[in-house]
N, C-alpha and C positions, 0 to 999 in steps of 0.2 A: 361536316358532320360525320362522325364515325361511331358506329354502333358495334358492340361486342356481341358475338353469338357463340355460346358455349356448346361444345360437342364432347361427349353426349350431354343432353340436356338434363339438368338435375330434376328428379321426380317432382319436387314441390313446385318447380317452375312449369314443368310439362303439364301438371294437373291444375294449374291456375286457370282463371277465366280466359286469359290470353297470354301465351308464351311471350310474344313480342312486347305487349304492354307491360308485363311484369319485369322482363329483362331491361327494357329501356328506362322505366321509372327507377329501377335500382341503380342505373348509371347516371341519374340526374338529367335524363333527356325527357322532354315532354312528348309522349307517344300519341299517335293518332292512327285511326284505321277507317277505311271506307270500303264497303262492299261493292265490288265491281260487277258481280252477277252470280246467279245460281242457275245452271242449265245442264242438260244432257249434251255431251260432246264425244267424238271418237277418241279413244285412248291412244296416246303416242306409244311408241315401242317400249320406252322405259316404264311408263305407268302401267301398260298392259302386262309386262313381265312381272311387276311387283304385285299386281292384283290377280295374276294368273288367269288372264283372259287373252283372247286373240287381239293383236294390234288392230285398231279401227273399231273395236267393239264400243258401243255407246256406254259411257259411264256418267255418273253424276259429278259435276265439277262445281265447287264453291270457291270463287276467286275474290280475293280482297287485296287492297293496296295498304301498305303499312308506311307510316310517316314518322320521322324524327323531327320534331318541331313541324315545320311546313315542308320538309324535304322528303320526297319519296325515296325509300331505301329498299323496300322488298315488295315483291308480289308473291302472295302465298295462296296456293290452290290446293284444296283438299279434294281428293278423288275417292269415289265409292262405287262399288259394284251395284248395278241396278237390281240384280236378282236378290240382293240382301237389303238394300236401302231405298229402292224405288217406292214412291208413295208414302214415305215416312216423314216425320217432322224435319229430317235433315234436308228435304227438298224445298222447304220454305225459304223465301228470298231474303230473310234477315239473319242476323247473327243468332246462333243457337244459344239459348239460355238454360241453365246458368253457365254451362260450358259445353263444348263439343264432346269432350270426354264423357260427360254425364249423359248427353244425348245418345251416344253410341252404347253406353252401358244400359240405358233404359230400354234399348232394343234387344238386350240379352247377351251382349258381347263382353267378354272379359279380356283384358290385356294379357298377352303371353310374352312377346318379345318384339324388338324392332331392329331394323338395319338402316343405317344412314350412309349415303354415298354423296361425295362432293365432286363436282366437275366445273372447271373454269373454262369458259368459252365466250366467243363474241355473242352479243345479244341478238334476238330476233328483232324485227322491226317494231312489233308490238311492245316488246320488253324495253327497247331503247326509248321509245316515245313515252311510255307509261312511267318509267323511272327517270325521265328527263336526263338521259345520259349524253355526254359530249361524244363527238365522233372519236372512235378508237377505244372508248372505255369498254371493259369486259364485265361480265357477270359471273357469279358463282351460283351454280345450281345445287341445292341440297335436296336430295330425294330421300325422304324417310318413309319406309314401308313398315307398317305396324300390323302385327298378326295377333289373332285371338289366342286364348289358352288352348284351343283345339287346332291351332296352326292355320285357321281361316284368314285369308288376307282381308283385313277389316278397313284400313285407312291408309291412303298414300298421301303424304304432304310434300308437295313440290314448292320449295321456296327459292325464288329468283332474287338474288341479292346483288345490289350494285357493288361491285368488287372494291371500288375506291372509297366506299362508305362503310366498310366492314372490317373487323378484325375477328378471326375465328380462333377461339381458345379451345384447344383439344386436350382433354384430361384423360389419363389412364384410369381404368376402373380400379377401385381400391381392392387390394389383395391379389391383383393379377399382374403386378409390376415385376419385372426382372431386369437385372443389369446386363 
């Protein structure tokens, strides 16, 4: 099972009810998702830097498993600063309806810009077990930091992709291409 992941994500896909569900369905793959949990947890170094907090600071983590057919392909975790989102509907344990984007906007935040970083690395134990990886398989970590129109760090999405189950399509932004 191989899933394509476009970078940067097209705005219509990014704004859909689920980026993964929309991308997978467009590829003829039966998508699935399962919420793994919503809880406060200490921010890792990468997440803390993107949210502009100290490493180890408690943040809200919304973690789900994404499936292609019945095959686990990604672990997607959304991170939020508690000083901005603690005690809001984003803390509820189910999927945010109609979309996470709408939930963030309902709290008064407007999208300004985002940065995405990719890193290939061996999986952690949790990642290997959750994604049902064979020994020696690697993951690709995609860290997308989204900032409001006032440059406030609003949302960090960490996607852990089973490397053997993904193709990453990287496109140049229109009008910014040079030979």
